C-alpha positions as CSV (number, residue, x, y, z in Angstrom):
1,M,29.2,10.5,29.4
2,Y,26.6,12.3,27.3
3,K,23.0,11.9,28.2
4,A,19.4,13.1,27.6
5,E,16.6,13.2,30.2
6,F,13.0,12.9,29.1
7,D,9.7,13.2,31.0
8,V,7.0,11.5,28.9
9,E,3.3,11.0,29.3
10,A,1.1,8.1,28.1
11,I,-1.4,9.7,25.7
12,T,-3.2,6.5,24.9
13,P,-3.2,3.2,26.9
14,I,0.0,1.2,26.6
15,F,-0.4,-2.5,26.3
16,M,3.2,-3.6,26.9
17,R,4.0,-6.8,28.7
18,G,7.0,-7.8,30.8
19,A,7.7,-10.9,32.9
20,N,4.3,-10.7,34.6
21,P,1.5,-11.3,32.0
22,R,-1.1,-10.0,34.4
23,G,0.3,-6.5,34.3
24,A,1.5,-3.9,31.9
25,E,5.0,-2.4,32.2
26,I,7.3,0.0,30.5
27,R,10.5,-1.8,29.3
28,A,13.7,-0.2,28.3
29,S,14.4,-3.0,25.8
30,S,11.0,-2.3,24.1
31,I,11.8,1.4,23.8
32,K,15.1,0.5,22.2
33,G,13.4,-1.9,19.8
34,L,11.1,0.9,18.6
35,M,14.1,3.2,18.2
36,R,15.8,0.5,16.0
37,W,12.7,0.4,13.7
38,W,12.6,4.1,13.3
39,F,16.4,4.3,12.9
40,R,16.1,2.0,9.9
41,A,13.2,4.0,8.4
42,L,15.1,7.3,8.9
43,A,18.6,6.0,7.8
44,G,17.0,4.2,4.9
45,N,16.7,7.6,3.3
46,Y,20.5,7.6,3.2
47,F,21.2,3.9,2.5
48,G,18.4,3.0,0.1
49,D,18.8,-0.6,-1.1
50,D,22.1,-1.0,0.7
51,I,20.7,-3.1,3.5
52,E,24.1,-4.5,4.5
53,N,25.5,-1.1,5.4
54,L,22.2,-0.1,7.0
55,R,22.6,-3.0,9.3
56,L,26.2,-2.1,10.0
57,A,25.2,1.5,10.9
58,E,22.4,0.2,13.2
59,G,24.9,-2.1,14.9
60,R,27.4,0.7,15.2
61,I,25.0,2.8,17.1
62,L,22.4,0.5,18.8
63,G,24.4,-2.7,18.9
64,S,24.0,-5.9,17.0
65,A,24.6,-9.6,17.6
66,G,24.3,-10.7,14.0
67,S,27.2,-11.8,11.8
68,G,29.1,-9.0,10.2
69,G,27.6,-6.4,12.5
70,T,28.5,-7.7,15.9
71,G,29.0,-4.9,18.4
72,K,28.0,-3.6,21.8
73,S,25.4,-0.9,21.8
74,R,26.8,2.6,22.1
75,I,23.7,3.8,24.0
76,I,22.2,2.9,27.4
77,I,18.4,3.4,28.0
78,E,17.0,3.6,31.5
79,A,13.2,3.8,32.0
80,E,11.5,4.5,35.3
81,R,9.6,1.4,36.4
82,V,5.9,1.9,35.8
83,E,3.3,-0.9,36.1
84,G,-0.3,-1.0,34.9
85,K,-2.8,-3.4,36.5
86,S,-6.0,-1.7,35.5
87,T,-8.0,-2.3,32.4
88,Y,-8.9,0.5,30.0
89,E,-12.5,1.5,29.5
90,T,-13.1,2.5,25.9
91,K,-14.5,5.9,25.2
92,N,-15.9,5.6,21.7
93,K,-17.0,3.1,19.1
94,Y,-13.6,3.0,17.3
95,E,-11.3,2.1,20.2
96,P,-12.7,-1.5,20.6
97,Y,-12.0,-2.0,16.9
98,F,-8.5,-0.6,16.9
99,W,-7.6,-2.4,20.2
100,F,-9.7,-5.5,19.8
101,S,-7.0,-7.9,21.0
102,Q,-6.5,-5.9,24.2
103,V,-9.9,-4.5,25.3
104,G,-12.5,-6.8,23.7
105,R,-14.6,-5.7,20.7
106,N,-18.1,-5.6,22.0
107,S,-18.1,-3.8,25.3
108,K,-16.5,-0.9,27.2
109,I,-14.5,-3.4,29.3
110,G,-14.5,-6.6,27.3
111,R,-14.3,-10.1,28.7
112,N,-10.7,-10.5,27.5
113,S,-9.5,-7.0,28.5
114,K,-5.8,-6.9,29.4
115,P,-4.1,-4.6,31.9
116,A,-2.7,-1.4,30.5
117,I,-0.7,1.7,31.6
118,L,-3.5,4.2,31.4
119,P,-3.5,7.7,29.7
120,G,-2.0,10.4,31.9
121,E,0.7,8.2,33.5
122,R,4.0,10.0,33.4
123,F,7.5,8.5,33.8
124,H,11.2,9.3,33.2
125,I,13.5,8.1,30.4
126,T,17.3,8.5,30.4
127,I,19.4,7.8,27.3
128,K,23.2,7.8,27.7
129,S,26.3,7.3,25.6
130,Y,30.0,7.8,25.7
131,E,29.8,8.9,22.1
132,G,28.0,12.2,21.2
133,T,27.3,11.1,17.6
134,A,25.7,7.8,18.7
135,L,23.5,9.6,21.2
136,K,22.4,12.2,18.6
137,A,21.5,9.5,16.1
138,S,19.5,7.6,18.7
139,L,17.7,10.8,19.8
140,L,16.6,11.4,16.2
141,S,15.1,7.9,16.1
142,L,13.4,8.5,19.4
143,W,11.8,11.7,18.0
144,M,10.3,9.6,15.2
145,A,9.0,7.0,17.6
146,L,7.4,9.6,19.9
147,H,5.8,11.7,17.2
148,L,4.9,9.1,14.6
149,G,4.6,5.8,16.4
150,G,3.6,4.0,19.5
151,F,4.9,1.4,22.0
152,G,3.6,-2.1,22.8
153,S,0.7,-4.0,21.2
154,R,-1.7,-2.3,18.7
155,S,0.8,0.5,18.5
156,R,0.1,1.1,14.7
157,K,-3.5,1.8,15.6
158,F,-3.2,4.5,18.3
159,A,-2.2,2.4,21.3
160,G,1.0,3.1,23.2
161,S,1.3,6.8,22.2
162,L,3.9,8.5,24.3
163,F,4.8,12.2,24.1
164,P,7.3,14.4,25.9
165,V,5.9,16.7,28.6
166,A,8.6,19.3,27.9
167,E,11.8,19.7,26.1
168,P,14.4,17.2,27.3
169,D,17.6,18.1,29.0
170,M,20.3,17.1,26.6
171,D,24.1,17.2,26.5
172,V,24.2,17.2,22.7
173,E,22.7,19.5,20.1
174,V,20.4,17.5,17.8
175,G,19.1,20.3,15.6
176,I,15.4,19.7,16.4
177,R,12.9,20.5,19.1
178,F,10.9,17.6,20.7
179,V,7.8,19.6,21.5
180,P,5.8,21.7,19.0
181,P,4.9,25.3,19.7
182,L,2.5,25.7,22.7
183,E,0.3,28.0,20.7
184,I,-1.1,25.0,18.9
185,S,-2.8,25.4,15.6
186,I,-2.9,23.6,12.2
187,D,-0.6,26.3,10.7
188,N,1.9,26.2,13.5
189,L,2.0,22.4,13.5
190,K,2.4,22.3,9.7
191,E,5.4,24.7,9.9
192,Y,6.9,22.8,12.9
193,Y,6.7,19.4,11.2
194,S,7.9,20.6,7.8
195,E,11.0,22.2,9.3
196,T,11.6,19.2,11.7
197,F,11.4,16.5,9.0
198,N,13.8,18.4,6.8
199,A,16.2,18.7,9.8
200,L,15.8,15.0,10.7
201,I,16.8,13.9,7.2
202,R,19.7,16.5,7.0
203,E,21.1,15.5,10.4
204,T,20.9,11.8,9.7
205,T,22.7,12.3,6.4
206,E,25.4,14.2,8.2
207,I,25.9,11.5,10.8
208,M,26.1,8.7,8.3
209,G,28.7,10.6,6.4
210,K,30.7,11.2,9.5
211,L,30.7,7.5,10.2
212,D,32.2,7.0,6.7
213,F,29.2,5.2,5.2
214,K,28.6,5.6,1.5
215,R,25.2,6.8,0.3
216,G,23.1,4.1,-1.3
217,V,20.6,4.2,-4.2
218,V,16.9,3.4,-4.1
219,K,15.8,0.8,-6.7
220,D,13.4,-1.7,-5.2
221,I,12.0,-0.4,-2.0
222,R,11.8,-3.5,0.2
223,Y,11.3,-2.0,3.6
224,P,9.8,1.2,5.1
225,I,11.9,4.2,4.2
226,F,11.2,7.7,5.4
227,S,11.7,9.8,2.2
228,Q,9.8,12.2,0.1
229,E,9.2,9.5,-2.5
230,T,8.0,6.7,-0.2
231,S,6.3,8.2,2.8
232,W,3.6,10.7,3.8
233,V,2.6,12.3,7.1
234,F,-0.8,13.8,7.9
235,I,-2.2,15.6,11.0
236,G,-5.7,16.1,12.2
237,T,-7.5,18.9,14.0
238,P,-6.2,19.7,17.5
239,A,-9.0,18.7,19.9
240,N,-9.8,19.1,23.6
241,G,-9.8,15.4,24.3
242,L,-8.2,12.1,23.2
243,S,-11.5,10.6,22.2
244,D,-12.2,13.4,19.7
245,A,-8.7,12.9,18.0
246,I,-9.3,9.1,17.6
247,E,-12.9,9.6,16.4
248,E,-11.7,12.0,13.6
249,V,-9.5,9.2,12.2
250,G,-11.9,6.4,13.0
251,K,-14.7,8.1,11.0
252,W,-12.3,8.4,8.0
253,Y,-10.8,4.9,8.2
254,L,-13.9,2.9,9.4
255,G,-16.9,5.0,8.8
256,D,-20.0,4.6,11.0
257,L,-21.8,1.5,12.5
258,D,-24.8,0.3,10.5
259,R,-27.8,-1.4,12.1
260,R,-26.0,-4.7,12.1
261,G,-23.2,-3.3,14.1
262,K,-20.8,-3.3,11.2
263,F,-18.6,-0.4,10.1
264,N,-19.3,1.0,6.7
265,G,-18.3,4.0,4.6
266,G,-14.7,4.4,5.8
267,F,-11.7,4.0,3.5
268,R,-10.9,0.5,4.8
269,F,-14.3,-0.9,3.9
270,R,-14.6,0.9,0.6
271,H,-11.7,-1.2,-0.5
272,A,-13.0,-4.5,1.0
273,D,-14.9,-7.5,-0.4
274,R,-17.2,-8.5,2.4
275,K,-18.8,-11.4,0.5
276,I,-15.8,-13.7,0.6
277,A,-17.2,-15.7,3.5
278,H,-20.5,-16.0,1.6
279,R,-18.7,-17.6,-1.4
280,I,-17.0,-20.1,0.9
281,Y,-20.2,-21.0,2.6
282,R,-22.1,-21.3,-0.7
283,K,-19.5,-23.9,-1.9
284,Y,-19.9,-25.8,1.4
285,L,-23.7,-25.9,0.8
286,N,-23.0,-27.2,-2.6
287,G,-21.2,-30.2,-1.1
288,E,-17.6,-29.1,-1.2
289,T,-15.5,-30.1,1.8
290,H,-12.2,-28.8,0.5
291,I,-12.7,-25.2,-0.7
292,R,-9.9,-23.7,-2.8
293,N,-9.3,-20.6,-4.8
294,I,-11.8,-17.8,-4.2
295,P,-12.2,-14.7,-6.4
296,A,-12.1,-11.4,-4.4
297,N,-11.7,-8.7,-7.0
298,D,-12.6,-5.8,-4.8
299,E,-10.5,-6.8,-1.8
300,R,-7.5,-4.5,-1.3
301,R,-7.0,-4.6,2.5
302,P,-3.9,-6.9,2.2
303,Y,-2.1,-3.9,0.8
304,V,-2.1,-2.2,4.2
305,G,-1.2,-5.2,6.4
306,L,-1.5,-9.0,6.9
307,P,-2.9,-11.2,8.3
308,I,-6.6,-10.4,8.1
309,Q,-9.1,-12.5,10.0
310,F,-12.6,-13.1,8.8
311,Y,-15.6,-14.4,10.7
312,K,-19.2,-14.7,9.6
313,K,-22.0,-16.7,11.2
314,F,-24.6,-18.6,9.1
315,D,-27.4,-20.1,11.1
316,S,-25.8,-23.2,12.8
317,E,-22.4,-22.8,11.1
318,F,-19.9,-20.1,10.8
319,V,-17.0,-19.4,8.4
320,K,-13.6,-18.4,10.0
321,F,-10.4,-18.0,8.0
322,T,-7.3,-15.9,7.8
323,V,-5.7,-14.2,4.8
324,D,-1.9,-14.2,5.1
325,H,1.4,-13.7,3.3
326,W,2.8,-16.6,1.4
327,N,6.2,-16.7,3.0
328,A,5.8,-14.9,6.4
329,N,3.6,-14.8,9.4
330,R,2.7,-11.2,9.0
331,R,3.2,-8.0,7.0
332,A,2.9,-5.1,9.4
333,S,0.6,-2.4,8.4
334,S,2.1,0.4,6.3
335,L,-0.5,2.8,7.9
336,I,0.6,4.0,11.4
337,M,-1.8,6.1,13.5
338,T,-0.9,7.9,16.8
339,V,-2.0,10.8,18.9
340,N,0.2,13.6,20.2
341,K,-0.6,16.1,22.9
342,V,0.5,19.7,23.4
343,D,-0.9,22.1,26.0
344,N,-3.8,19.7,26.7
345,K,-4.7,19.6,23.0
346,C,-4.7,16.2,21.3
347,Y,-4.2,15.8,17.5
348,P,-4.0,12.6,15.4
349,V,-1.0,11.8,13.2
350,I,-1.1,9.3,10.3
351,T,2.0,8.1,8.6
352,V,2.0,6.1,5.4
353,F,4.9,4.0,4.1
354,K,4.8,2.6,0.5
355,Y,7.2,-0.3,-0.2
356,L,7.3,-3.5,-2.1
357,F,4.1,-5.5,-1.4
358,M,5.5,-9.0,-1.7
359,P,8.6,-10.3,-3.6
360,D,7.5,-11.6,-7.0
361,Y,3.9,-10.9,-6.3
362,R,1.5,-11.8,-9.2
363,G,-2.0,-11.6,-7.8
364,P,-3.2,-14.0,-5.2
365,V,-2.7,-14.2,-1.4
366,K,-3.2,-17.3,0.6
367,Y,-6.1,-18.1,3.0
368,S,-6.7,-20.9,5.4
369,G,-9.6,-21.8,7.7
370,G,-12.9,-23.4,7.1
371,V,-16.6,-23.9,7.9
372,Y,-17.3,-24.8,11.5
373,R,-20.2,-26.2,13.5
374,G,-19.2,-25.4,17.1
375,K,-15.6,-26.6,17.5
376,T,-15.9,-29.1,14.6
377,R,-14.6,-28.1,11.2
378,V,-17.0,-29.5,8.7
379,A,-15.2,-28.1,5.6
380,S,-11.6,-26.9,5.1
381,A,-10.9,-23.6,3.2
382,N,-7.3,-23.4,2.1
383,G,-6.0,-21.9,-1.1
384,K,-5.5,-18.8,-3.1
385,L,-7.5,-15.6,-2.7
386,F,-7.4,-13.8,-6.0
387,I,-7.5,-10.0,-5.2
388,L,-6.8,-9.0,-8.8
389,R,-9.1,-9.2,-11.8
390,K,-8.0,-11.3,-14.8
391,G,-5.3,-9.5,-16.8
392,E,-4.8,-6.8,-14.1
393,D,-1.2,-5.9,-13.5
394,S,-0.2,-6.4,-9.9
395,K,2.1,-3.4,-9.6
396,I,-0.3,-1.0,-11.3
397,A,-3.1,-2.2,-9.0
398,Y,-0.9,-1.6,-6.0
399,D,0.2,1.8,-7.1
400,R,-3.4,2.8,-7.8
401,F,-4.5,1.8,-4.4
402,Y,-1.8,4.0,-2.8
403,D,-2.7,6.9,-5.1
404,K,-6.3,6.6,-3.8
405,L,-5.2,6.3,-0.2
406,I,-3.0,9.4,-0.4
407,E,-5.7,11.3,-2.3
408,D,-8.3,10.3,0.4
409,L,-6.0,11.4,3.2
410,R,-5.4,14.7,1.6
411,S,-9.1,15.4,1.4
412,S,-9.6,14.7,5.1
413,F,-6.3,15.8,6.9
414,V,-3.4,18.2,6.5
415,E,-0.3,16.9,4.8
416,V,2.9,17.9,6.6
417,F,5.3,15.6,4.7
418,P,6.6,15.6,2.1
């Protein structure tokens, strides 16, 4: 049997639940789930729009219970049992925003703080397979998860960052190193990631060819694909502490707190319409109890993830509503933030995926909620939120937003892919 042995460290708090909701724990099934996601993104470079063969390839390596791809997983993942029963104390003004559902938004240890596996905790992961090719493919996916992603809740906003303490002990040659050079600098990191990303794509292409899968063609990009045309990776400045790394991205993404305690000036809120709740409340004051169809021409936040929850207090009432996808519960953020650590230096990594916003999208997104007095809803708010101006083409608006996003990231961080 082939195997790979990893010692990894929690760089940020991990909010991962098991059977006991009062504690956090590392689960092998969750690690495998993240490897599946990154396998699809990485192998998507090979398969393109051929989702059927992508699923077959995933089932061939990681197992599948679905029709047409039924098969036992070729890999076995074992994770050392680690439990977290302590709550995390936030270190800066950005962490409560990024991890609001886990730590509370208004205090260092919020009222609703949940247990976490704290930064600095180390544990062991073993990945085994009777097939060297399957193990190699799974390790390439694990590299992506460790360097670009996170594990557990709020993993797209820095939580759950894991990183290898040292090079793993492996029985197969994967063509990449898991740990960047110890002499850490922006130039060294840029060279390391540039070479590694090229190797990841090359090695994945070779594996899919060996498994006799035909290469697909990209037409309509309907899921995150790691390719030079559809994804970008940026790194920040290596810092002496975790908080500094998160603050660098937080300042770019959110800006600074104003005197009302609201973030302003960051990329997210430069592309937000923060007067939507005011329009709903104005309609309520004018006697409307069923509020439908609200213009929101400057709102672009749905492009980087849904749902979005809004809350605004007005004297004795408040407006609360959710903006969501028409046909799904959520659209995961296409902006993934994590922190890596080498030789006690932490640096942020931001990954962007651009893919189809919504099938047949023409302009509005849906919203639901209302105006409340205490627990009583005094007016319902359900309908279309128009985030495009009249006559504005939906695809052009979406492309322009991503052009601005990438341009903004290039002005603040170092691009290492493509």
